[in-house]
PQR file with spaces between the fields and no chain letter, atoms N, CA, C, O and H, PARSE charges and radii, in Angstrom:
ATOM       1  N    MET     1     146.380  118.341   67.328 -0.4000 1.5000
ATOM       2  CA   MET     1     146.490  119.682   67.775 -0.0000 2.0000
ATOM       3  C    MET     1     147.646  120.227   67.758  0.5500 1.7000
ATOM       4  O    MET     1     148.380  120.118   68.741 -0.5500 1.4000
ATOM       5  N    ALA     2     148.011  120.877   66.705 -0.4000 1.5000
ATOM       6  CA   ALA     2     149.504  121.775   66.997 -0.0000 2.0000
ATOM       7  C    ALA     2     150.266  122.384   68.011  0.5500 1.7000
ATOM       8  O    ALA     2     150.175  123.606   68.129 -0.5500 1.4000
ATOM       9  H    ALA     2     147.416  120.965   65.907  0.4000 1.0000
ATOM      10  N    THR     3     150.724  121.990   68.478 -0.4000 1.5000
ATOM      11  CA   THR     3     151.287  122.744   70.029 -0.0000 2.0000
ATOM      12  C    THR     3     151.985  123.940   69.545  0.5500 1.7000
ATOM      13  O    THR     3     151.981  124.210   68.344 -0.5500 1.4000
ATOM      14  H    THR     3     150.799  120.997   68.382  0.4000 1.0000
ATOM      15  N    ARG     4     152.688  124.800   70.565 -0.4000 1.5000
ATOM      16  CA   ARG     4     152.916  126.232   70.417 -0.0000 2.0000
ATOM      17  C    ARG     4     154.888  125.887   69.635  0.5500 1.7000
ATOM      18  O    ARG     4     155.448  126.533   68.749 -0.5500 1.4000
ATOM      19  H    ARG     4     152.691  124.581   71.541  0.4000 1.0000
ATOM      20  N    ARG     5     155.400  124.726   70.386 -0.4000 1.5000
ATOM      21  CA   ARG     5     156.376  124.335   69.507 -0.0000 2.0000
ATOM      22  C    ARG     5     156.098  124.286   68.507  0.5500 1.7000
ATOM      23  O    ARG     5     156.468  125.218   67.794 -0.5500 1.4000
ATOM      24  H    ARG     5     154.945  124.201   71.105  0.4000 1.0000
ATOM      25  N    HIS     6     155.284  123.164   67.887 -0.4000 1.5000
ATOM      26  CA   HIS     6     154.747  123.336   66.551 -0.0000 2.0000
ATOM      27  C    HIS     6     154.734  124.079   65.397  0.5500 1.7000
ATOM      28  O    HIS     6     154.944  123.870   64.202 -0.5500 1.4000
ATOM      29  H    HIS     6     154.983  122.406   68.466  0.4000 1.0000
ATOM      30  N    THR     7     154.365  125.194   66.237 -0.4000 1.5000
ATOM      31  CA   THR     7     153.979  126.280   65.365 -0.0000 2.0000
ATOM      32  C    THR     7     155.504  127.000   65.399  0.5500 1.7000
ATOM      33  O    THR     7     155.775  127.655   64.392 -0.5500 1.4000
ATOM      34  H    THR     7     154.195  125.364   67.208  0.4000 1.0000
ATOM      35  N    ASP     8     156.257  126.958   66.181 -0.4000 1.5000
ATOM      36  CA   ASP     8     157.421  127.815   66.108 -0.0000 2.0000
ATOM      37  C    ASP     8     158.207  126.899   65.540  0.5500 1.7000
ATOM      38  O    ASP     8     159.140  127.482   64.989 -0.5500 1.4000
ATOM      39  H    ASP     8     156.037  126.427   66.999  0.4000 1.0000
ATOM      40  N    PHE     9     158.272  125.786   65.417 -0.4000 1.5000
ATOM      41  CA   PHE     9     159.070  124.835   64.295 -0.0000 2.0000
ATOM      42  C    PHE     9     158.627  124.701   62.973  0.5500 1.7000
ATOM      43  O    PHE     9     159.416  124.112   62.234 -0.5500 1.4000
ATOM      44  H    PHE     9     157.513  125.312   65.865  0.4000 1.0000
ATOM      45  N    CYS    10     157.410  125.150   62.394 -0.4000 1.5000
ATOM      46  CA   CYS    10     156.785  125.150   61.281 -0.0000 2.0000
ATOM      47  C    CYS    10     157.356  126.469   60.915  0.5500 1.7000
ATOM      48  O    CYS    10     157.776  126.443   59.758 -0.5500 1.4000
ATOM      49  H    CYS    10     156.768  125.629   62.993  0.4000 1.0000
ATOM      50  N    ARG    11     157.542  127.801   61.599 -0.4000 1.5000
ATOM      51  CA   ARG    11     158.010  128.804   60.945 -0.0000 2.0000
ATOM      52  C    ARG    11     159.535  128.596   60.552  0.5500 1.7000
ATOM      53  O    ARG    11     160.066  128.902   59.484 -0.5500 1.4000
ATOM      54  H    ARG    11     157.201  127.823   62.539  0.4000 1.0000
ATOM      55  N    LEU    12     160.174  127.941   61.785 -0.4000 1.5000
ATOM      56  CA   LEU    12     161.599  127.748   61.057 -0.0000 2.0000
ATOM      57  C    LEU    12     162.018  126.958   59.950  0.5500 1.7000
ATOM      58  O    LEU    12     162.938  126.957   59.132 -0.5500 1.4000
ATOM      59  H    LEU    12     159.743  127.693   62.652  0.4000 1.0000
ATOM      60  N    ALA    13     160.812  126.156   60.275 -0.4000 1.5000
ATOM      61  CA   ALA    13     161.105  125.411   58.982 -0.0000 2.0000
ATOM      62  C    ALA    13     160.605  126.092   57.486  0.5500 1.7000
ATOM      63  O    ALA    13     161.126  125.765   56.420 -0.5500 1.4000
ATOM      64  H    ALA    13     160.065  126.157   60.940  0.4000 1.0000
ATOM      65  N    ALA    14     159.852  126.778   57.565 -0.4000 1.5000
ATOM      66  CA   ALA    14     159.446  127.718   56.058 -0.0000 2.0000
ATOM      67  C    ALA    14     160.156  128.559   56.131  0.5500 1.7000
ATOM      68  O    ALA    14     159.932  129.229   55.123 -0.5500 1.4000
ATOM      69  H    ALA    14     159.429  127.044   58.431  0.4000 1.0000
ATOM      70  N    GLN    15     161.177  129.169   56.868 -0.4000 1.5000
ATOM      71  CA   GLN    15     161.907  130.041   56.698 -0.0000 2.0000
ATOM      72  C    GLN    15     163.761  129.890   56.859  0.5500 1.7000
ATOM      73  O    GLN    15     164.524  129.781   55.899 -0.5500 1.4000
ATOM      74  H    GLN    15     161.359  128.624   57.686  0.4000 1.0000
ATOM      75  N    GLN    16     164.097  129.917   58.064 -0.4000 1.5000
ATOM      76  CA   GLN    16     165.159  129.304   58.205 -0.0000 2.0000
ATOM      77  C    GLN    16     165.875  127.904   57.934  0.5500 1.7000
ATOM      78  O    GLN    16     166.936  127.822   57.316 -0.5500 1.4000
ATOM      79  H    GLN    16     163.476  130.005   58.843  0.4000 1.0000
ATOM      80  N    TRP    17     165.300  126.994   58.372 -0.4000 1.5000
ATOM      81  CA   TRP    17     166.078  125.812   57.758 -0.0000 2.0000
ATOM      82  C    TRP    17     165.540  125.570   56.468  0.5500 1.7000
ATOM      83  O    TRP    17     165.849  124.506   55.931 -0.5500 1.4000
ATOM      84  H    TRP    17     164.438  127.061   58.874  0.4000 1.0000
ATOM      85  N    ARG    18     164.864  126.281   55.927 -0.4000 1.5000
ATOM      86  CA   ARG    18     164.782  125.770   54.567 -0.0000 2.0000
ATOM      87  C    ARG    18     166.119  126.006   53.526  0.5500 1.7000
ATOM      88  O    ARG    18     166.559  125.025   52.925 -0.5500 1.4000
ATOM      89  H    ARG    18     164.613  127.145   56.363  0.4000 1.0000
ATOM      90  N    ASP    19     166.701  127.253   53.354 -0.4000 1.5000
ATOM      91  CA   ASP    19     167.571  127.764   53.034 -0.0000 2.0000
ATOM      92  C    ASP    19     168.905  126.813   53.686  0.5500 1.7000
ATOM      93  O    ASP    19     169.746  126.515   52.838 -0.5500 1.4000
ATOM      94  H    ASP    19     166.344  128.049   53.842  0.4000 1.0000
ATOM      95  N    ASP    20     169.123  126.401   54.860 -0.4000 1.5000
ATOM      96  CA   ASP    20     170.053  125.941   55.410 -0.0000 2.0000
ATOM      97  C    ASP    20     169.590  124.566   56.229  0.5500 1.7000
ATOM      98  O    ASP    20     168.905  124.883   57.202 -0.5500 1.4000
ATOM      99  H    ASP    20     168.439  126.642   55.548  0.4000 1.0000
ATOM     100  N    PRO    21     169.718  123.558   56.144 -0.5600 1.5000
ATOM     101  CA   PRO    21     169.565  122.318   56.864  0.2800 2.0000
ATOM     102  C    PRO    21     170.320  121.994   58.013  0.5500 1.7000
ATOM     103  O    PRO    21     169.934  121.381   59.008 -0.5500 1.4000
ATOM     104  N    ARG    22     171.639  122.556   57.732 -0.4000 1.5000
ATOM     105  CA   ARG    22     172.354  122.221   58.771 -0.0000 2.0000
ATOM     106  C    ARG    22     171.839  123.295   60.056  0.5500 1.7000
ATOM     107  O    ARG    22     172.324  123.291   61.187 -0.5500 1.4000
ATOM     108  H    ARG    22     171.953  123.054   56.923  0.4000 1.0000
ATOM     109  N    LEU    23     170.964  124.012   59.670 -0.4000 1.5000
ATOM     110  CA   LEU    23     170.659  125.053   61.076 -0.0000 2.0000
ATOM     111  C    LEU    23     169.582  124.469   61.734  0.5500 1.7000
ATOM     112  O    LEU    23     169.503  124.574   62.958 -0.5500 1.4000
ATOM     113  H    LEU    23     170.570  124.015   58.751  0.4000 1.0000
ATOM     114  N    GLU    24     168.384  123.611   60.821 -0.4000 1.5000
ATOM     115  CA   GLU    24     168.010  122.113   61.745 -0.0000 2.0000
ATOM     116  C    GLU    24     168.358  121.540   62.348  0.5500 1.7000
ATOM     117  O    GLU    24     167.867  121.537   63.477 -0.5500 1.4000
ATOM     118  H    GLU    24     168.448  123.525   59.827  0.4000 1.0000
ATOM     119  N    ASP    25     169.495  120.611   62.017 -0.4000 1.5000
ATOM     120  CA   ASP    25     169.990  120.014   62.276 -0.0000 2.0000
ATOM     121  C    ASP    25     170.889  120.445   63.712  0.5500 1.7000
ATOM     122  O    ASP    25     171.061  119.685   64.665 -0.5500 1.4000
ATOM     123  H    ASP    25     169.894  120.614   61.100  0.4000 1.0000
ATOM     124  N    ALA    26     171.469  122.029   63.590 -0.4000 1.5000
ATOM     125  CA   ALA    26     172.188  122.576   65.001 -0.0000 2.0000
ATOM     126  C    ALA    26     171.291  122.750   65.988  0.5500 1.7000
ATOM     127  O    ALA    26     171.624  122.525   67.152 -0.5500 1.4000
ATOM     128  H    ALA    26     171.329  122.646   62.816  0.4000 1.0000
ATOM     129  N    PHE    27     169.939  123.204   65.643 -0.4000 1.5000
ATOM     130  CA   PHE    27     169.176  123.507   66.624 -0.0000 2.0000
ATOM     131  C    PHE    27     168.439  122.360   67.592  0.5500 1.7000
ATOM     132  O    PHE    27     168.131  122.536   68.771 -0.5500 1.4000
ATOM     133  H    PHE    27     169.669  123.386   64.698  0.4000 1.0000
ATOM     134  N    PHE    28     168.201  120.957   66.692 -0.4000 1.5000
ATOM     135  CA   PHE    28     167.847  120.022   67.218 -0.0000 2.0000
ATOM     136  C    PHE    28     169.164  118.838   68.168  0.5500 1.7000
ATOM     137  O    PHE    28     168.987  117.765   68.746 -0.5500 1.4000
ATOM     138  H    PHE    28     168.451  120.814   65.734  0.4000 1.0000
ATOM     139  N    ALA    29     169.874  119.309   68.045 -0.4000 1.5000
ATOM     140  CA   ALA    29     171.205  118.506   68.538 -0.0000 2.0000
ATOM     141  C    ALA    29     171.237  119.919   69.978  0.5500 1.7000
ATOM     142  O    ALA    29     171.736  119.645   71.069 -0.5500 1.4000
ATOM     143  H    ALA    29     170.018  120.180   67.576  0.4000 1.0000
ATOM     144  N    GLY    30     170.654  121.279   69.700 -0.4000 1.5000
ATOM     145  CA   GLY    30     170.763  122.447   71.526 -0.0000 2.0000
ATOM     146  C    GLY    30     169.803  121.912   72.199  0.5500 1.7000
ATOM     147  O    GLY    30     169.757  121.889   73.429 -0.5500 1.4000
ATOM     148  H    GLY    30     170.249  121.501   68.813  0.4000 1.0000
ATOM     149  N    TYR    31     168.577  121.222   71.090 -0.4000 1.5000
ATOM     150  CA   TYR    31     167.503  121.064   71.905 -0.0000 2.0000
ATOM     151  C    TYR    31     167.150  120.155   72.762  0.5500 1.7000
ATOM     152  O    TYR    31     166.322  120.188   73.672 -0.5500 1.4000
ATOM     153  H    TYR    31     168.614  121.240   70.090  0.4000 1.0000
ATOM     154  N    GLY    32     168.030  119.130   72.298 -0.4000 1.5000
ATOM     155  CA   GLY    32     168.267  118.023   73.008 -0.0000 2.0000
ATOM     156  C    GLY    32     166.960  116.781   72.287  0.5500 1.7000
ATOM     157  O    GLY    32     166.128  116.098   72.884 -0.5500 1.4000
ATOM     158  H    GLY    32     168.703  119.103   71.558  0.4000 1.0000
ATOM     159  N    GLY    33     167.264  116.901   70.807 -0.4000 1.5000
ATOM     160  CA   GLY    33     166.721  116.073   70.293 -0.0000 2.0000
ATOM     161  C    GLY    33     165.126  116.631   69.168  0.5500 1.7000
ATOM     162  O    GLY    33     164.739  117.797   69.247 -0.5500 1.4000
ATOM     163  H    GLY    33     167.940  117.456   70.322  0.4000 1.0000
ATOM     164  N    ASP    34     164.460  115.690   68.296 -0.4000 1.5000
ATOM     165  CA   ASP    34     163.725  116.367   67.519 -0.0000 2.0000
ATOM     166  C    ASP    34     162.334  115.639   67.899  0.5500 1.7000
ATOM     167  O    ASP    34     162.002  114.528   67.484 -0.5500 1.4000
ATOM     168  H    ASP    34     164.775  114.743   68.232  0.4000 1.0000
ATOM     169  N    PRO    35     161.486  116.570   68.874 -0.5600 1.5000
ATOM     170  CA   PRO    35     160.412  115.840   69.744  0.2800 2.0000
ATOM     171  C    PRO    35     159.409  115.609   68.549  0.5500 1.7000
ATOM     172  O    PRO    35     158.608  114.726   68.860 -0.5500 1.4000
ATOM     173  N    ARG    36     159.203  116.080   67.367 -0.4000 1.5000
ATOM     174  CA   ARG    36     158.235  116.276   66.373 -0.0000 2.0000
ATOM     175  C    ARG    36     157.833  114.280   65.969  0.5500 1.7000
ATOM     176  O    ARG    36     158.550  113.337   65.635 -0.5500 1.4000
ATOM     177  H    ARG    36     159.853  116.796   67.115  0.4000 1.0000
ATOM     178  N    ASN    37     156.561  114.411   66.201 -0.4000 1.5000
ATOM     179  CA   ASN    37     156.081  113.286   65.777 -0.0000 2.0000
ATOM     180  C    ASN    37     155.218  113.489   64.139  0.5500 1.7000
ATOM     181  O    ASN    37     154.390  114.255   63.646 -0.5500 1.4000
ATOM     182  H    ASN    37     155.979  115.177   66.472  0.4000 1.0000
ATOM     183  N    PRO    38     155.865  112.513   63.807 -0.5600 1.5000
ATOM     184  CA   PRO    38     155.250  112.788   62.235  0.2800 2.0000
ATOM     185  C    PRO    38     154.104  113.027   61.492  0.5500 1.7000
ATOM     186  O    PRO    38     154.080  113.669   60.442 -0.5500 1.4000
ATOM     187  N    GLU    39     153.127  112.493   62.054 -0.4000 1.5000
ATOM     188  CA   GLU    39     151.435  112.594   62.129 -0.0000 2.0000
ATOM     189  C    GLU    39     151.352  113.643   62.823  0.5500 1.7000
ATOM     190  O    GLU    39     150.168  113.908   62.613 -0.5500 1.4000
ATOM     191  H    GLU    39     153.146  111.971   62.907  0.4000 1.0000
ATOM     192  N    GLN    40     151.687  114.377   63.439 -0.4000 1.5000
ATOM     193  CA   GLN    40     151.495  115.687   64.213 -0.0000 2.0000
ATOM     194  C    GLN    40     152.063  116.422   63.317  0.5500 1.7000
ATOM     195  O    GLN    40     151.296  117.185   62.730 -0.5500 1.4000
ATOM     196  H    GLN    40     152.648  114.163   63.610  0.4000 1.0000
ATOM     197  N    TRP    41     153.625  116.461   62.882 -0.4000 1.5000
ATOM     198  CA   TRP    41     153.914  117.219   61.792 -0.0000 2.0000
ATOM     199  C    TRP    41     153.484  117.639   60.936  0.5500 1.7000
ATOM     200  O    TRP    41     153.493  118.845   60.687 -0.5500 1.4000
ATOM     201  H    TRP    41     154.249  115.842   63.359  0.4000 1.0000
ATOM     202  N    ARG    42     152.913  116.647   60.143 -0.4000 1.5000
ATOM     203  CA   ARG    42     152.124  116.707   59.124 -0.0000 2.0000
ATOM     204  C    ARG    42     150.946  117.700   59.100  0.5500 1.7000
ATOM     205  O    ARG    42     150.721  118.478   58.173 -0.5500 1.4000
ATOM     206  H    ARG    42     152.906  115.667   60.346  0.4000 1.0000
ATOM     207  N    MET    43     150.049  117.553   60.496 -0.4000 1.5000
ATOM     208  CA   MET    43     149.191  118.163   60.426 -0.0000 2.0000
ATOM     209  C    MET    43     149.581  119.892   60.763  0.5500 1.7000
ATOM     210  O    MET    43     149.145  120.895   60.197 -0.5500 1.4000
ATOM     211  H    MET    43     150.232  116.921   61.249  0.4000 1.0000
ATOM     212  N    ALA    44     150.450  119.787   61.771 -0.4000 1.5000
ATOM     213  CA   ALA    44     150.673  120.827   61.867 -0.0000 2.0000
ATOM     214  C    ALA    44     151.354  122.064   60.646  0.5500 1.7000
ATOM     215  O    ALA    44     151.265  123.292   60.656 -0.5500 1.4000
ATOM     216  H    ALA    44     150.804  118.973   62.231  0.4000 1.0000
ATOM     217  N    THR    45     151.958  121.233   59.774 -0.4000 1.5000
ATOM     218  CA   THR    45     152.165  121.993   58.513 -0.0000 2.0000
ATOM     219  C    THR    45     151.400  122.331   57.351  0.5500 1.7000
ATOM     220  O    THR    45     151.660  122.942   56.315 -0.5500 1.4000
ATOM     221  H    THR    45     152.030  120.236   59.766  0.4000 1.0000
ATOM     222  N    VAL    46     150.209  121.666   57.890 -0.4000 1.5000
ATOM     223  CA   VAL    46     148.856  121.728   56.721 -0.0000 2.0000
ATOM     224  C    VAL    46     148.477  123.463   57.666  0.5500 1.7000
ATOM     225  O    VAL    46     148.615  124.544   57.092 -0.5500 1.4000
ATOM     226  H    VAL    46     149.998  121.169   58.732  0.4000 1.0000
ATOM     227  N    HIS    47     148.061  123.345   58.974 -0.4000 1.5000
ATOM     228  CA   HIS    47     147.190  124.245   59.562 -0.0000 2.0000
ATOM     229  C    HIS    47     148.150  125.622   59.965  0.5500 1.7000
ATOM     230  O    HIS    47     147.509  126.374   60.699 -0.5500 1.4000
ATOM     231  H    HIS    47     147.949  122.467   59.440  0.4000 1.0000
ATOM     232  N    GLU    48     149.572  126.141   59.649 -0.4000 1.5000
ATOM     233  CA   GLU    48     150.343  126.601   59.992 -0.0000 2.0000
ATOM     234  C    GLU    48     150.131  127.193   58.392  0.5500 1.7000
ATOM     235  O    GLU    48     149.772  128.370   58.412 -0.5500 1.4000
ATOM     236  H    GLU    48     150.093  125.530   59.053  0.4000 1.0000
ATOM     237  N    ALA    49     150.293  126.566   56.873 -0.4000 1.5000
ATOM     238  CA   ALA    49     150.548  126.867   55.777 -0.0000 2.0000
ATOM     239  C    ALA    49     149.269  127.410   55.574  0.5500 1.7000
ATOM     240  O    ALA    49     149.353  128.635   55.489 -0.5500 1.4000
ATOM     241  H    ALA    49     150.584  125.609   56.857  0.4000 1.0000
ATOM     242  N    ILE    50     147.852  126.898   55.437 -0.4000 1.5000
ATOM     243  CA   ILE    50     146.545  127.954   55.386 -0.0000 2.0000
ATOM     244  C    ILE    50     146.790  129.067   56.077  0.5500 1.7000
ATOM     245  O    ILE    50     146.950  130.150   55.516 -0.5500 1.4000
ATOM     246  H    ILE    50     147.784  125.903   55.506  0.4000 1.0000
ATOM     247  N    GLY    51     146.846  128.892   57.476 -0.4000 1.5000
ATOM     248  CA   GLY    51     146.537  130.157   58.198 -0.0000 2.0000
ATOM     249  C    GLY    51     147.673  130.928   57.653  0.5500 1.7000
ATOM     250  O    GLY    51     147.216  131.913   57.074 -0.5500 1.4000
ATOM     251  H    GLY    51     146.716  128.012   57.932  0.4000 1.0000
ATOM     252  N    THR    52     149.227  130.887   57.583 -0.4000 1.5000
ATOM     253  CA   THR    52     150.210  132.101   57.041 -0.0000 2.0000
ATOM     254  C    THR    52     149.216  132.716   55.899  0.5500 1.7000
ATOM     255  O    THR    52     148.813  133.873   56.021 -0.5500 1.4000
ATOM     256  H    THR    52     149.599  130.086   58.054  0.4000 1.0000
ATOM     257  N    ALA    53     148.768  131.766   54.589 -0.4000 1.5000
ATOM     258  CA   ALA    53     148.309  132.408   53.285 -0.0000 2.0000
ATOM     259  C    ALA    53     147.043  132.755   53.818  0.5500 1.7000
ATOM     260  O    ALA    53     146.773  133.586   52.951 -0.5500 1.4000
ATOM     261  H    ALA    53     149.096  130.827   54.489  0.4000 1.0000
ATOM     262  N    VAL    54     146.200  132.769   54.456 -0.4000 1.5000
ATOM     263  CA   VAL    54     144.779  133.009   54.430 -0.0000 2.0000
ATOM     264  C    VAL    54     144.897  134.637   55.412  0.5500 1.7000
ATOM     265  O    VAL    54     144.225  135.618   55.093 -0.5500 1.4000
ATOM     266  H    VAL    54     146.420  132.094   55.160  0.4000 1.0000
ATOM     267  N    TRP    55     145.898  134.634   56.638 -0.4000 1.5000
ATOM     268  CA   TRP    55     146.337  136.118   56.990 -0.0000 2.0000
ATOM     269  C    TRP    55     146.894  136.690   56.559  0.5500 1.7000
ATOM     270  O    TRP    55     146.741  137.897   56.748 -0.5500 1.4000
ATOM     271  H    TRP    55     146.444  133.837   56.897  0.4000 1.0000
ATOM     272  N    ALA    56     147.938  136.209   55.674 -0.4000 1.5000
ATOM     273  CA   ALA    56     148.308  137.354   54.348 -0.0000 2.0000
ATOM     274  C    ALA    56     147.671  137.889   53.289  0.5500 1.7000
ATOM     275  O    ALA    56     147.943  138.942   52.713 -0.5500 1.4000
ATOM     276  H    ALA    56     148.063  135.229   55.520  0.4000 1.0000
ATOM     277  N    TYR    57     146.804  137.112   53.053 -0.4000 1.5000
ATOM     278  CA   TYR    57     145.730  137.632   52.112 -0.0000 2.0000
ATOM     279  C    TYR    57     144.872  138.515   52.701  0.5500 1.7000
ATOM     280  O    TYR    57     144.408  139.492   52.113 -0.5500 1.4000
ATOM     281  H    TYR    57     146.583  136.256   53.521  0.4000 1.0000
ATOM     282  N    GLN    58     144.632  138.214   53.858 -0.4000 1.5000
ATOM     283  CA   GLN    58     143.523  139.106   54.426 -0.0000 2.0000
ATOM     284  C    GLN    58     144.053  140.690   54.784  0.5500 1.7000
ATOM     285  O    GLN    58     143.315  141.676   54.780 -0.5500 1.4000
ATOM     286  H    GLN    58     145.009  137.420   54.336  0.4000 1.0000
ATOM     287  N    VAL    59     145.417  140.692   55.075 -0.4000 1.5000
ATOM     288  CA   VAL    59     146.195  141.972   55.365 -0.0000 2.0000
ATOM     289  C    VAL    59     146.369  142.656   53.873  0.5500 1.7000
ATOM     290  O    VAL    59     146.126  143.856   53.745 -0.5500 1.4000
ATOM     291  H    VAL    59     146.016  139.892   55.079  0.4000 1.0000
ATOM     292  N    GLY    60     146.769  141.914   52.823 -0.4000 1.5000
ATOM     293  CA   GLY    60     147.427  142.426   51.712 -0.0000 2.0000
ATOM     294  C    GLY    60     148.696  142.025   51.674  0.5500 1.7000
ATOM     295  O    GLY    60     149.321  142.500   50.726 -0.5500 1.4000
ATOM     296  H    GLY    60     146.967  140.939   52.927  0.4000 1.0000
ATOM     297  N    ASP    61     149.442  141.136   52.553 -0.4000 1.5000
ATOM     298  CA   ASP    61     150.986  140.947   52.652 -0.0000 2.0000
ATOM     299  C    ASP    61     150.930  139.930   51.557  0.5500 1.7000
ATOM     300  O    ASP    61     150.494  138.811   51.827 -0.5500 1.4000
ATOM     301  H    ASP    61     148.934  140.750   53.323  0.4000 1.0000
ATOM     302  N    GLU    62     151.399  140.262   50.139 -0.4000 1.5000
ATOM     303  CA   GLU    62     151.620  139.546   48.920 -0.0000 2.0000
ATOM     304  C    GLU    62     153.002  138.565   49.500  0.5500 1.7000
ATOM     305  O    GLU    62     153.161  137.350   49.386 -0.5500 1.4000
ATOM     306  H    GLU    62     151.753  141.171   49.919  0.4000 1.0000
ATOM     307  N    ARG    63     153.758  139.430   50.048 -0.4000 1.5000
ATOM     308  CA   ARG    63     155.084  138.503   49.843 -0.0000 2.0000
ATOM     309  C    ARG    63     154.736  137.001   51.317  0.5500 1.7000
ATOM     310  O    ARG    63     155.309  135.916   51.411 -0.5500 1.4000
ATOM     311  H    ARG    63     153.629  140.417   50.141  0.4000 1.0000
ATOM     312  N    PHE    64     153.858  137.462   52.025 -0.4000 1.5000
ATOM     313  CA   PHE    64     153.952  136.628   52.939 -0.0000 2.0000
ATOM     314  C    PHE    64     152.756  135.607   52.341  0.5500 1.7000
ATOM     315  O    PHE    64     152.857  134.386   52.455 -0.5500 1.4000
ATOM     316  H    PHE    64     153.392  138.344   51.948  0.4000 1.0000
ATOM     317  N    GLU    65     152.115  135.972   51.976 -0.4000 1.5000
ATOM     318  CA   GLU    65     150.728  134.988   51.120 -0.0000 2.0000
ATOM     319  C    GLU    65     151.344  133.908   50.009  0.5500 1.7000
ATOM     320  O    GLU    65     150.854  132.803   49.778 -0.5500 1.4000
ATOM     321  H    GLU    65     152.033  136.965   51.884  0.4000 1.0000
ATOM     322  N    ARG    66     152.705  134.557   49.280 -0.4000 1.5000
ATOM     323  CA   ARG    66     153.318  133.562   48.298 -0.0000 2.0000
ATOM     324  C    ARG    66     153.990  132.244   49.091  0.5500 1.7000
ATOM     325  O    ARG    66     154.217  131.065   48.820 -0.5500 1.4000
ATOM     326  H    ARG    66     153.103  135.454   49.468  0.4000 1.0000
ATOM     327  N    GLN    67     154.210  133.341   50.477 -0.4000 1.5000
ATOM     328  CA   GLN    67     155.126  131.962   51.343 -0.0000 2.0000
ATOM     329  C    GLN    67     154.280  131.135   51.871  0.5500 1.7000
ATOM     330  O    GLN    67     154.691  129.988   52.042 -0.5500 1.4000
ATOM     331  H    GLN    67     154.026  134.299   50.697  0.4000 1.0000
ATOM     332  N    GLY    68     153.264  131.371   52.165 -0.4000 1.5000
ATOM     333  CA   GLY    68     151.909  130.179   52.485 -0.0000 2.0000
ATOM     334  C    GLY    68     151.739  129.726   51.446  0.5500 1.7000
ATOM     335  O    GLY    68     151.579  128.508   51.360 -0.5500 1.4000
ATOM     336  H    GLY    68     152.930  132.303   52.026  0.4000 1.0000
ATOM     337  N    HIS    69     151.719  130.373   50.534 -0.4000 1.5000
ATOM     338  CA   HIS    69     150.870  129.164   49.020 -0.0000 2.0000
ATOM     339  C    HIS    69     152.411  128.113   48.947  0.5500 1.7000
ATOM     340  O    HIS    69     152.297  126.963   48.521 -0.5500 1.4000
ATOM     341  H    HIS    69     151.849  131.363   50.604  0.4000 1.0000
ATOM     342  N    ARG    70     153.253  128.436   49.222 -0.4000 1.5000
ATOM     343  CA   ARG    70     154.516  127.587   49.576 -0.0000 2.0000
ATOM     344  C    ARG    70     154.276  126.763   50.442  0.5500 1.7000
ATOM     345  O    ARG    70     154.016  125.587   50.188 -0.5500 1.4000
ATOM     346  H    ARG    70     153.346  129.369   49.568  0.4000 1.0000
ATOM     347  N    MET    71     154.314  127.133   51.309 -0.4000 1.5000
ATOM     348  CA   MET    71     154.180  126.303   52.601 -0.0000 2.0000
ATOM     349  C    MET    71     152.915  124.896   52.301  0.5500 1.7000
ATOM     350  O    MET    71     153.001  123.676   52.446 -0.5500 1.4000
ATOM     351  H    MET    71     154.525  128.088   51.516  0.4000 1.0000
ATOM     352  N    VAL    72     151.793  125.811   51.829 -0.4000 1.5000
ATOM     353  CA   VAL    72     150.793  124.803   51.666 -0.0000 2.0000
ATOM     354  C    VAL    72     151.327  123.701   50.644  0.5500 1.7000
ATOM     355  O    VAL    72     150.747  122.616   50.655 -0.5500 1.4000
ATOM     356  H    VAL    72     151.723  126.802   51.711  0.4000 1.0000
ATOM     357  N    ALA    73     151.996  123.824   50.088 -0.4000 1.5000
ATOM     358  CA   ALA    73     152.413  122.941   48.427 -0.0000 2.0000
ATOM     359  C    ALA    73     153.372  122.062   49.221  0.5500 1.7000
ATOM     360  O    ALA    73     153.491  120.855   49.013 -0.5500 1.4000
ATOM     361  H    ALA    73     152.468  124.706   50.079  0.4000 1.0000
ATOM     362  N    GLU    74     154.009  122.701   50.089 -0.4000 1.5000
ATOM     363  CA   GLU    74     155.445  121.271   50.918 -0.0000 2.0000
ATOM     364  C    GLU    74     154.619  120.890   51.581  0.5500 1.7000
ATOM     365  O    GLU    74     154.630  119.659   51.563 -0.5500 1.4000
ATOM     366  H    GLU    74     153.913  123.682   50.259  0.4000 1.0000
ATOM     367  N    ALA    75     153.701  121.361   52.326 -0.4000 1.5000
ATOM     368  CA   ALA    75     153.192  120.601   53.414 -0.0000 2.0000
ATOM     369  C    ALA    75     152.693  119.443   52.798  0.5500 1.7000
ATOM     370  O    ALA    75     153.053  118.318   53.145 -0.5500 1.4000
ATOM     371  H    ALA    75     153.693  122.361   52.341  0.4000 1.0000
ATOM     372  N    LEU    76     151.789  119.684   51.798 -0.4000 1.5000
ATOM     373  CA   LEU    76     150.661  118.484   50.959 -0.0000 2.0000
ATOM     374  C    LEU    76     151.676  117.217   50.683  0.5500 1.7000
ATOM     375  O    LEU    76     151.342  116.036   50.780 -0.5500 1.4000
ATOM     376  H    LEU    76     151.497  120.598   51.516  0.4000 1.0000
ATOM     377  N    GLU    77     153.432  117.862   50.194 -0.4000 1.5000
ATOM     378  CA   GLU    77     154.193  116.698   49.994 -0.0000 2.0000
ATOM     379  C    GLU    77     154.367  115.628   51.184  0.5500 1.7000
ATOM     380  O    GLU    77     154.727  114.479   50.930 -0.5500 1.4000
ATOM     381  H    GLU    77     153.703  118.821   50.114  0.4000 1.0000
ATOM     382  N    LEU    78     154.108  116.035   52.423 -0.4000 1.5000
ATOM     383  CA   LEU    78     154.335  115.151   53.190 -0.0000 2.0000
ATOM     384  C    LEU    78     153.066  113.903   53.579  0.5500 1.7000
ATOM     385  O    LEU    78     153.128  113.168   54.565 -0.5500 1.4000
ATOM     386  H    LEU    78     153.815  116.968   52.630  0.4000 1.0000
ATOM     387  N    PHE    79     152.080  113.893   52.668 -0.4000 1.5000
ATOM     388  CA   PHE    79     151.234  113.099   52.990 -0.0000 2.0000
ATOM     389  C    PHE    79     151.407  111.862   51.642  0.5500 1.7000
ATOM     390  O    PHE    79     150.686  110.865   51.623 -0.5500 1.4000
ATOM     391  H    PHE    79     152.030  114.489   51.867  0.4000 1.0000
């Protein structure tokens, strides 16, 4: 099950860290290390990606829906 921090990490990974991987390194350096477990991370990214695409579709936010579809594709690459 995804924790709140996994949800936050998924959002950062899909947006801010995606364009500049140095931000991810800097974040975890300040956070005190990367607590993500690879198996839980894979499941959290799939969960967040599907949730993003579905919610965005329901509210008619096409740009955010595209982001959700991109997140699904990227999450599936982790398997």
